[in-house]
C-alpha positions as CSV (number, residue, x, y, z in Angstrom):
1,M,-78.5,-0.4,-35.4
2,T,-75.0,1.1,-35.8
3,E,-73.4,2.8,-32.8
4,A,-72.3,6.5,-33.1
5,F,-68.7,7.4,-32.1
6,T,-67.3,10.9,-31.5
7,P,-64.5,12.1,-33.6
8,A,-61.9,11.3,-31.0
9,E,-63.3,7.9,-30.5
10,R,-63.3,7.2,-34.2
11,G,-59.6,8.3,-34.3
12,A,-58.9,5.8,-31.5
13,L,-60.9,3.0,-33.3
14,A,-59.8,3.4,-37.0
15,P,-56.4,1.8,-36.9
16,Y,-58.0,-1.4,-35.4
17,F,-61.3,-2.1,-37.2
18,S,-62.0,-2.4,-40.8
19,T,-65.0,0.0,-40.6
20,L,-66.6,2.1,-37.9
21,D,-70.0,2.4,-39.6
22,G,-71.5,-1.0,-40.1
23,P,-72.5,-3.9,-37.9
24,V,-69.9,-6.2,-39.6
25,F,-66.3,-5.5,-39.2
26,A,-62.8,-7.1,-39.1
27,L,-60.1,-6.6,-36.3
28,V,-56.9,-5.5,-37.6
29,N,-53.4,-4.6,-36.4
30,L,-54.1,-6.2,-33.0
31,P,-52.1,-8.8,-31.3
32,E,-53.8,-12.2,-31.1
33,V,-54.1,-12.0,-27.3
34,V,-55.9,-8.7,-27.6
35,K,-58.4,-10.2,-30.1
36,G,-59.0,-13.1,-27.9
37,A,-59.4,-11.1,-24.8
38,L,-61.9,-8.7,-26.6
39,F,-64.2,-11.7,-27.6
40,A,-63.8,-13.3,-24.2
41,R,-65.3,-10.0,-22.7
42,Y,-67.8,-9.8,-25.6
43,S,-69.6,-12.9,-24.3
44,R,-70.2,-11.4,-20.8
45,S,-71.0,-7.8,-21.7
46,P,-73.9,-5.9,-23.2
47,K,-71.6,-3.5,-24.9
48,S,-70.6,-3.6,-28.6
49,L,-67.1,-4.9,-29.5
50,R,-65.9,-1.4,-30.5
51,R,-67.2,0.0,-27.2
52,L,-65.5,-2.6,-25.3
53,F,-62.3,-1.8,-27.0
54,L,-62.6,2.0,-26.1
55,D,-63.6,1.4,-22.6
56,E,-61.3,-1.4,-21.5
57,F,-58.2,-1.7,-23.9
58,A,-57.6,1.5,-25.9
59,G,-56.4,3.5,-23.0
60,E,-53.6,1.0,-22.2
61,F,-51.2,1.6,-25.1
62,E,-47.9,-0.1,-24.8
63,A,-44.7,-0.2,-26.8
64,G,-45.1,-2.0,-30.1
65,G,-45.5,0.6,-32.7
66,D,-42.9,1.6,-35.2
67,G,-43.0,5.4,-34.7
68,G,-44.8,5.8,-38.1
69,A,-42.2,4.2,-40.1
70,T,-44.6,1.7,-41.7
71,G,-47.8,2.9,-40.3
72,R,-48.1,0.1,-37.7
73,P,-49.9,1.5,-34.7
74,P,-48.8,0.6,-31.1
75,A,-50.4,-2.5,-29.5
76,P,-53.2,-1.5,-27.1
77,G,-54.3,-3.2,-24.0
78,L,-51.7,-6.0,-23.8
79,A,-51.4,-5.9,-20.1
80,R,-55.2,-6.0,-19.7
81,A,-55.5,-8.8,-22.2
82,E,-52.9,-10.9,-20.6
83,E,-54.4,-10.3,-17.2
84,L,-57.9,-11.4,-18.6
85,Y,-56.4,-14.5,-20.1
86,A,-54.7,-15.5,-16.9
87,R,-57.9,-15.3,-15.0
88,V,-60.3,-16.8,-17.5
89,F,-58.2,-19.3,-19.2
90,V,-55.6,-20.5,-16.6
91,E,-57.6,-20.1,-13.5
92,Y,-61.1,-21.1,-14.9
93,G,-60.0,-23.5,-17.6
94,D,-62.3,-21.8,-20.3
95,D,-60.9,-23.7,-23.3
96,S,-63.2,-21.9,-25.8
97,V,-61.2,-18.7,-25.1
98,A,-58.1,-20.4,-26.6
99,Q,-59.9,-20.8,-29.9
100,L,-60.1,-17.0,-30.3
101,G,-56.6,-16.3,-31.4
102,G,-54.4,-17.9,-34.0
103,V,-50.9,-18.0,-35.4
104,H,-49.2,-18.9,-38.7
105,L,-46.0,-20.8,-38.0
106,A,-43.5,-22.3,-40.5
107,C,-41.6,-25.5,-39.6
108,E,-38.7,-26.1,-42.1
109,G,-36.4,-29.0,-42.5
110,V,-38.8,-31.4,-41.0
111,S,-38.7,-35.2,-41.9
112,N,-41.6,-36.9,-43.6
113,V,-42.0,-38.9,-40.3
114,L,-42.4,-35.5,-38.4
115,T,-44.9,-34.0,-41.0
116,K,-47.5,-36.8,-40.2
117,V,-47.3,-35.7,-36.5
118,L,-47.7,-32.1,-37.2
119,E,-50.6,-32.7,-39.6
120,W,-52.6,-34.8,-37.1
121,G,-54.9,-32.1,-35.7
122,R,-58.3,-31.8,-37.4
123,L,-58.7,-28.0,-36.7
124,M,-55.6,-26.7,-38.2
125,A,-54.6,-25.7,-41.6
126,Y,-51.5,-27.0,-43.4
127,L,-49.6,-26.6,-46.5
128,E,-46.6,-29.0,-47.2
129,Q,-43.7,-28.9,-49.7
130,S,-44.7,-31.5,-52.2
131,T,-42.5,-34.2,-53.7
132,R,-44.7,-34.2,-56.8
133,Y,-43.4,-30.7,-57.7
134,V,-40.1,-30.1,-55.9
135,P,-37.1,-32.1,-57.1
136,Y,-34.9,-33.6,-54.3
137,D,-31.7,-33.8,-56.4
138,D,-29.9,-30.7,-54.8
139,Q,-27.4,-30.7,-52.0
140,P,-27.8,-27.5,-50.0
141,G,-24.7,-27.1,-47.7
142,G,-23.2,-30.1,-49.5
143,R,-25.7,-32.8,-48.3
144,Y,-29.0,-34.1,-49.4
145,R,-32.1,-33.1,-47.7
146,Y,-32.9,-35.7,-45.2
147,H,-32.9,-35.9,-41.5
148,V,-30.3,-37.7,-39.5
149,P,-31.8,-38.8,-36.2
150,A,-30.1,-37.7,-33.0
151,E,-30.5,-41.1,-31.7
152,L,-27.9,-42.5,-34.0
153,A,-24.1,-42.5,-33.5
154,G,-21.0,-44.2,-34.5
155,E,-21.0,-46.9,-37.3
156,L,-24.9,-47.1,-37.3
157,R,-25.1,-43.5,-38.1
158,A,-22.4,-43.8,-40.7
159,R,-24.3,-46.7,-42.3
160,Y,-27.5,-44.7,-42.2
161,V,-25.9,-41.8,-44.0
162,R,-24.2,-44.0,-46.7
163,T,-27.6,-45.8,-47.4
164,L,-29.6,-42.6,-47.6
165,D,-26.9,-40.9,-49.8
166,R,-27.1,-43.8,-52.2
167,A,-30.8,-43.7,-52.5
168,F,-30.6,-39.9,-53.2
169,D,-27.8,-40.5,-55.6
170,T,-30.1,-42.9,-57.5
171,Y,-33.0,-40.6,-57.5
172,K,-30.8,-37.7,-58.9
173,A,-29.2,-40.0,-61.6
174,W,-32.6,-41.3,-62.9
175,L,-34.5,-37.8,-62.8
176,P,-33.2,-36.7,-66.2
177,R,-33.4,-40.2,-67.6
178,L,-37.1,-40.5,-66.6
179,R,-37.8,-37.1,-68.1
180,E,-36.2,-38.3,-71.4
181,H,-38.1,-41.5,-71.2
182,Y,-41.5,-39.7,-70.8
183,A,-40.5,-37.1,-73.6
184,R,-40.0,-40.0,-75.9
185,A,-43.3,-41.8,-74.8
186,F,-45.3,-38.6,-74.9
187,P,-43.9,-36.3,-77.7
188,K,-44.9,-32.7,-77.4
189,A,-48.0,-31.7,-79.5
190,P,-47.5,-28.9,-82.0
191,E,-50.1,-26.7,-80.4
192,E,-48.7,-27.3,-76.8
193,S,-46.6,-24.6,-75.2
194,D,-43.0,-25.4,-74.1
195,G,-43.8,-24.3,-70.6
196,V,-46.7,-26.5,-70.1
197,Y,-45.1,-29.6,-71.7
198,R,-41.8,-29.3,-69.7
199,L,-43.7,-28.9,-66.3
200,T,-45.9,-31.9,-67.2
201,I,-43.1,-34.1,-68.1
202,R,-41.1,-33.0,-65.0
203,A,-44.1,-33.7,-62.7
204,K,-44.5,-37.2,-64.3
205,A,-40.9,-38.0,-63.6
206,L,-41.0,-36.7,-59.9
207,D,-44.2,-38.7,-59.4
208,T,-42.5,-41.8,-60.6
209,L,-39.3,-41.4,-58.6
210,R,-40.6,-40.3,-55.2
211,G,-40.8,-43.9,-54.2
212,L,-37.0,-44.0,-53.9
213,L,-37.0,-41.2,-51.2
214,P,-36.9,-42.3,-47.6
215,A,-39.3,-41.1,-45.0
216,A,-36.4,-39.2,-43.5
217,T,-36.7,-36.8,-46.6
218,T,-37.2,-33.3,-45.2
219,S,-39.9,-30.9,-46.0
220,N,-41.2,-27.5,-45.2
221,V,-44.6,-27.1,-43.5
222,G,-46.8,-24.0,-43.1
223,I,-49.4,-24.3,-40.3
224,Y,-52.1,-22.1,-39.2
225,G,-54.1,-22.9,-35.8
226,S,-55.9,-21.5,-32.8
227,G,-54.2,-21.3,-29.4
228,Q,-56.1,-24.4,-28.3
229,A,-55.0,-26.3,-31.4
230,W,-51.4,-25.4,-30.9
231,E,-51.6,-26.4,-27.2
232,Q,-53.0,-29.9,-28.1
233,L,-50.3,-30.3,-30.8
234,L,-47.5,-29.5,-28.4
235,L,-48.7,-31.7,-25.8
236,R,-48.6,-34.7,-28.2
237,M,-45.3,-33.7,-29.6
238,R,-43.7,-33.4,-26.1
239,A,-44.9,-37.0,-25.3
240,H,-43.5,-38.4,-28.7
241,P,-40.6,-41.0,-28.4
242,L,-38.6,-39.4,-31.3
243,A,-36.0,-36.7,-30.4
244,E,-36.8,-34.8,-33.7
245,V,-40.3,-34.3,-32.6
246,R,-39.6,-33.3,-29.0
247,W,-36.9,-30.9,-30.4
248,Y,-39.3,-29.1,-32.8
249,A,-42.0,-29.0,-30.1
250,D,-39.6,-26.9,-27.9
251,E,-38.7,-24.7,-30.9
252,M,-42.4,-24.2,-31.7
253,L,-43.3,-23.3,-28.1
254,R,-40.6,-20.7,-28.0
255,E,-41.6,-19.0,-31.1
256,L,-45.4,-19.3,-30.5
257,R,-44.8,-17.6,-27.0
258,T,-43.5,-14.5,-28.8
259,V,-47.1,-14.2,-30.4
260,I,-49.7,-15.8,-28.1
261,P,-48.0,-16.3,-24.8
262,A,-51.0,-16.4,-22.6
263,F,-52.5,-19.1,-24.8
264,L,-49.7,-21.5,-24.0
265,R,-49.1,-21.1,-20.2
266,R,-50.3,-24.7,-19.4
267,V,-48.1,-26.6,-21.8
268,D,-45.1,-27.0,-19.5
269,V,-47.0,-26.6,-16.1
270,P,-46.1,-29.9,-14.4
271,A,-49.7,-30.4,-13.1
272,R,-51.3,-29.5,-16.3
273,G,-49.5,-29.9,-19.6
274,G,-46.7,-32.1,-18.0
275,A,-49.5,-34.4,-16.7
276,W,-51.3,-34.5,-20.0
277,S,-48.1,-35.3,-22.0
278,A,-47.2,-37.9,-19.4
279,Y,-50.6,-39.5,-20.0
280,L,-50.3,-39.6,-23.6
281,A,-46.8,-41.2,-23.4
282,E,-48.0,-43.7,-21.0
283,T,-51.1,-45.0,-22.8
284,R,-49.1,-45.1,-26.0
285,V,-46.5,-47.4,-24.3
286,A,-49.3,-49.5,-22.6
287,A,-51.3,-50.0,-25.8
288,H,-48.2,-51.0,-27.9
289,A,-47.2,-53.6,-25.1
290,T,-50.7,-55.0,-24.9
291,A,-51.0,-55.3,-28.7
292,G,-47.6,-57.0,-28.9
293,R,-48.5,-59.5,-26.3
294,L,-51.9,-60.4,-27.7
295,L,-51.0,-60.3,-31.4
296,A,-47.6,-62.1,-31.2
297,G,-47.2,-64.7,-34.0
298,V,-50.4,-63.7,-35.8
299,S,-49.8,-62.8,-39.5
300,P,-51.9,-60.6,-41.6
301,E,-54.3,-62.4,-44.0
302,G,-54.3,-61.5,-47.7
303,R,-56.3,-58.5,-48.5
304,G,-56.4,-56.3,-51.6
305,E,-55.3,-52.7,-51.7
306,V,-58.6,-51.4,-50.5
307,T,-61.0,-53.3,-48.3
308,L,-64.4,-52.0,-47.2
309,T,-64.5,-53.4,-43.6
310,D,-67.6,-51.7,-42.3
311,F,-70.8,-50.2,-43.5
312,D,-74.4,-50.0,-42.7
313,P,-76.7,-51.8,-45.1
314,D,-79.5,-49.5,-44.4
315,G,-77.2,-46.5,-44.7
316,E,-78.8,-45.2,-48.0
317,L,-82.3,-45.4,-46.5
318,K,-81.1,-43.4,-43.5
319,V,-79.6,-40.8,-45.8
320,V,-83.1,-40.6,-47.6
321,A,-84.7,-40.0,-44.1
322,A,-82.2,-37.4,-43.2
323,A,-82.7,-35.6,-46.5
324,L,-86.4,-35.3,-45.8
325,Y,-85.9,-34.1,-42.3
326,P,-85.1,-30.3,-42.7
327,A,-88.2,-30.1,-45.1
328,A,-90.6,-31.9,-42.7
329,T,-92.2,-31.5,-39.4
330,L,-92.0,-35.2,-38.4
331,P,-89.6,-36.6,-35.8
332,D,-86.5,-38.5,-37.0
333,D,-87.8,-42.0,-36.2
334,Q,-91.0,-41.5,-38.0
335,L,-89.2,-40.3,-41.1
336,L,-87.0,-43.4,-40.9
337,E,-90.1,-45.7,-41.0
338,L,-91.5,-43.7,-43.8
339,A,-88.4,-44.0,-45.9
340,R,-88.5,-47.6,-45.4
341,R,-92.0,-47.7,-47.1
342,L,-90.9,-45.8,-50.1
343,S,-90.3,-47.6,-53.3
344,P,-86.6,-47.6,-54.6
345,D,-87.7,-45.1,-57.2
346,E,-89.2,-42.7,-54.7
347,R,-86.1,-43.0,-52.6
348,R,-83.9,-42.2,-55.7
349,A,-86.1,-39.2,-56.4
350,V,-85.6,-37.9,-52.8
351,L,-81.9,-38.0,-53.1
352,A,-81.9,-36.6,-56.6
353,A,-83.8,-33.6,-55.4
354,Y,-81.6,-33.2,-52.5
355,V,-78.3,-33.6,-54.5
356,G,-79.6,-31.3,-57.3
357,A,-77.9,-30.5,-60.5
358,R,-74.2,-30.4,-59.5
359,T,-72.2,-28.4,-62.1
360,N,-68.8,-29.0,-60.5
361,R,-67.4,-30.9,-57.6
362,R,-67.6,-28.0,-55.2
363,H,-71.3,-28.1,-55.1
364,K,-71.7,-30.5,-52.2
365,P,-74.8,-32.0,-50.9
366,G,-75.9,-31.2,-47.3
367,R,-75.6,-32.9,-43.9
368,A,-78.0,-35.7,-44.7
369,F,-75.0,-37.6,-46.3
370,E,-73.4,-37.7,-42.8
371,R,-76.1,-40.1,-41.6
372,T,-74.1,-43.1,-43.0
373,A,-70.4,-44.1,-43.0
374,Y,-67.8,-46.3,-44.5
375,R,-64.6,-47.7,-43.0
376,F,-61.8,-48.7,-45.5
377,D,-58.7,-50.6,-44.7
378,I,-55.9,-49.6,-47.1
379,L,-52.5,-51.1,-48.0
380,G,-50.9,-48.3,-50.2
381,D,-47.4,-46.9,-50.7
382,Y,-46.3,-44.4,-48.2
383,G,-46.3,-41.6,-50.8
384,A,-50.1,-42.2,-51.5
385,F,-50.6,-42.3,-47.7
386,R,-49.0,-38.9,-47.3
387,D,-51.5,-37.3,-49.6
388,L,-54.6,-39.0,-48.2
389,Q,-53.6,-38.5,-44.7
390,R,-54.3,-34.8,-45.1
391,H,-58.0,-35.4,-45.1
392,R,-58.4,-34.6,-41.5
393,L,-62.2,-34.4,-41.0
394,L,-62.5,-38.1,-41.4
395,T,-61.0,-40.4,-38.9
396,L,-57.6,-41.9,-39.9
397,E,-55.2,-44.0,-38.1
398,W,-51.9,-45.8,-39.5
399,Q,-49.6,-48.6,-38.4
400,P,-45.9,-48.1,-38.1
401,L,-44.1,-47.7,-41.4
402,S,-41.9,-50.7,-42.2
403,P,-40.8,-52.8,-45.2
404,R,-43.0,-55.8,-44.1
405,H,-45.8,-55.2,-46.7
406,G,-43.5,-55.0,-49.7
407,W,-43.1,-52.2,-52.2
408,E,-44.8,-50.7,-55.4
409,A,-43.0,-49.9,-58.6
410,P,-44.6,-47.9,-61.3
411,A,-44.6,-49.5,-64.8
412,A,-42.2,-46.8,-66.1
413,V,-39.5,-48.1,-63.8
414,E,-39.3,-51.3,-65.8
415,E,-40.0,-49.5,-69.2
416,A,-37.2,-47.2,-68.5
417,G,-34.8,-49.8,-67.4
418,A,-34.6,-48.7,-63.8
419,V,-35.6,-52.0,-62.1
420,A,-32.3,-53.0,-60.9
421,D,-31.5,-49.7,-59.3
422,W,-35.0,-49.4,-57.9
423,A,-34.8,-52.9,-56.3
424,R,-31.3,-52.1,-54.9
425,V,-32.5,-48.9,-53.1
426,L,-35.5,-50.6,-51.7
427,T,-33.5,-53.5,-50.6
428,D,-30.9,-51.3,-48.9
429,S,-33.7,-49.4,-47.2
430,A,-35.1,-52.7,-45.7
431,E,-31.7,-53.9,-44.5
432,L,-31.1,-50.6,-42.8
433,Y,-34.5,-50.8,-41.2
434,D,-33.7,-54.2,-39.9
435,A,-30.4,-52.9,-38.5
436,L,-32.0,-50.1,-36.7
437,V,-34.6,-52.4,-35.1
438,A,-31.8,-54.9,-34.1
439,A,-29.9,-52.0,-32.4
440,G,-33.1,-51.4,-30.2
441,L,-34.3,-48.3,-32.2
442,P,-37.7,-49.5,-33.6
443,E,-39.1,-45.9,-33.2
444,V,-36.2,-44.6,-35.4
445,A,-36.2,-47.4,-38.0
446,P,-39.0,-45.9,-40.0
447,Y,-36.9,-42.9,-41.1
448,A,-35.0,-45.5,-43.4
449,V,-38.0,-46.8,-45.2
450,A,-38.4,-45.7,-48.8
451,M,-41.7,-44.2,-49.7
452,A,-42.5,-47.0,-52.3
453,Y,-43.1,-49.4,-49.4
454,R,-46.6,-50.0,-48.4
455,V,-48.1,-48.9,-45.1
456,R,-51.5,-50.0,-43.7
457,F,-54.1,-47.5,-42.6
458,Y,-57.7,-47.1,-42.3
459,M,-60.0,-44.3,-43.2
460,H,-63.5,-43.9,-41.6
461,M,-65.7,-41.3,-43.2
462,N,-69.2,-40.4,-43.6
463,A,-70.7,-40.2,-47.1
464,R,-70.4,-36.5,-47.3
465,E,-66.6,-36.7,-46.7
466,A,-66.4,-39.7,-48.9
467,L,-67.9,-37.7,-51.8
468,H,-65.4,-34.8,-51.2
469,L,-62.4,-37.2,-50.9
470,I,-63.3,-39.4,-53.9
471,E,-64.1,-36.6,-56.2
472,L,-61.0,-34.6,-55.2
473,R,-58.5,-37.5,-55.3
474,T,-59.7,-39.0,-58.7
475,T,-59.3,-35.9,-60.6
476,P,-57.0,-36.5,-63.8
477,Q,-54.2,-34.5,-62.3
478,G,-54.0,-36.6,-59.1
479,H,-51.2,-38.9,-58.4
480,P,-52.0,-42.6,-60.0
481,A,-51.4,-44.3,-56.6
482,Y,-54.1,-42.5,-54.7
483,R,-56.4,-42.1,-57.8
484,R,-56.4,-45.9,-57.9
485,I,-57.3,-46.2,-54.2
486,C,-60.2,-43.7,-54.4
487,Q,-61.6,-45.2,-57.5
488,Q,-61.7,-48.5,-55.7
489,M,-63.5,-46.8,-52.8
490,H,-66.1,-45.6,-55.1
491,R,-66.8,-48.9,-56.7
492,L,-67.1,-50.6,-53.2
493,I,-69.7,-48.0,-52.0
494,A,-71.8,-48.9,-55.1
495,E,-71.2,-52.6,-55.3
496,Q,-70.3,-54.0,-51.9
497,A,-72.4,-51.6,-49.8
498,G,-75.0,-51.4,-52.5
499,H,-75.4,-47.7,-51.9
500,R,-75.8,-46.9,-55.6
501,A,-77.7,-43.7,-55.2
502,I,-75.0,-42.3,-52.9
503,A,-72.3,-43.4,-55.4
504,A,-74.2,-41.8,-58.2
505,A,-74.2,-38.6,-56.3
506,M,-70.5,-38.5,-56.6
507,C,-70.8,-37.6,-60.2
508,F,-67.4,-36.1,-60.4
509,A,-65.5,-39.3,-59.4
510,D,-63.2,-39.9,-62.5
511,H,-62.4,-43.5,-63.5
512,S,-60.6,-42.6,-66.7
513,E,-57.0,-43.7,-67.5
514,V,-54.8,-40.7,-67.7
515,A,-51.2,-40.8,-69.4
516,L,-49.9,-37.3,-68.2
517,E,-51.7,-36.4,-65.0
518,R,-50.7,-32.8,-64.8
519,L,-51.2,-31.9,-68.4
520,E,-54.7,-30.4,-68.2
521,A,-53.9,-28.7,-65.0
522,E,-50.9,-27.1,-66.4
523,R,-52.9,-26.0,-69.4
524,A,-55.5,-24.4,-67.2
525,T,-52.8,-22.6,-65.3
526,E,-51.3,-21.3,-68.5
527,R,-54.7,-20.0,-69.7
528,R,-55.1,-18.1,-66.4
529,R,-51.7,-16.5,-66.9
530,Q,-52.6,-15.4,-70.3
531,R,-55.9,-13.8,-69.1
532,R,-54.0,-11.6,-66.6
């Protein structure tokens, strides 16, 4: 039933609600704190949202409009909303209220060490400048795009700058040579457009050379998150040992408070946010000290690039039981026993019906696939890690970046004659890392490490997330490094875990060899442009 409003009420509501006549509507032109406060009151009132707005917020107009210059209306009820947040959120600690407003924030010029800190939270959305599509051969303001840590001074700082400048000089010198190498190796087909071919060759060269770039290379990151997500991110950043991370935390807090000040009142309150950040810092130091004491002198055993370290031998059977659950009236344990008695063909039939005829990878099976999980230990180059780390719904943790696991070099590096330069940059990187550690700066040392060096990390995921990850990251346009990792994951699920029906459901996992990864993607983009 739709509520009726008087003409005067409709006039007051119209600037802030997408429609006044239906039961579904969007809130527009309202500060985040007002939206959040409205929803907070919504949960404790029998009134409709638009009626709450009229009764409790619309009468409290404050400065904030632009006098009609662009049609932006004044902000209503800010004082009321701030007061409500102070009472509900700060005094009573109702964290769910902090989920009701969000902010888009841009963080520019951040290192690839800091991007991993920013992108840790599961419940935020991120877009990051990509080394696959953006060349790093320019020098805005007369210097290459990399971060110089504030912790460095004197000769050590000068050595750091010299070493990274040489790495970028090498990257810059080889970029046109690699483009020429790939143009010779993959001549343009007569029917191919110049634009598609040029972008494909450039992407291939950038993919190859990104391993020369250090982790200090800067990027731009766009983030969207709720007030609660921002609070948790800032608490972690303020506890971080790196000056860059703490500096950005202060800058972010200042800017966020211009948009959602009430959401972030606890961050620097000593007894609240201060205590939380101190807890995070203390546990981090204690965990590292304990690990250092217990693991001293223990060297890693040889492993492949991808190791399936944990899985449930009965996992596929449990997925069958979970697939039957929403269509049954039986309890979970009884369905599990029934699934044990089914023949292999009957189990495959259950999963085939549950998965259905998937016509593209965006058709995802349901939550039954969350009934079993896989844990992979991965030793891949830092560039591939950066791409895989963005899958936040799974559980992912990584070890400190260092040169100790060696580097990877694409075959084209040798084919194009770049091996000597590649090795020199990687050796310089390792020597600078060692110098930073010797100077008592182990937390700063990863800035110096080139992205071709391997880092160890694990990914723990249920079968549903594995399906999404493997199908997405094995598409032909993907980077060869992470395509290879995810192809191995798929094979291990089928062969080591023995979950062949689950692996078969991942029907868009692509194991093909691709010469020019971006070619089909650029062709598709060109076709879309032509249709417009």
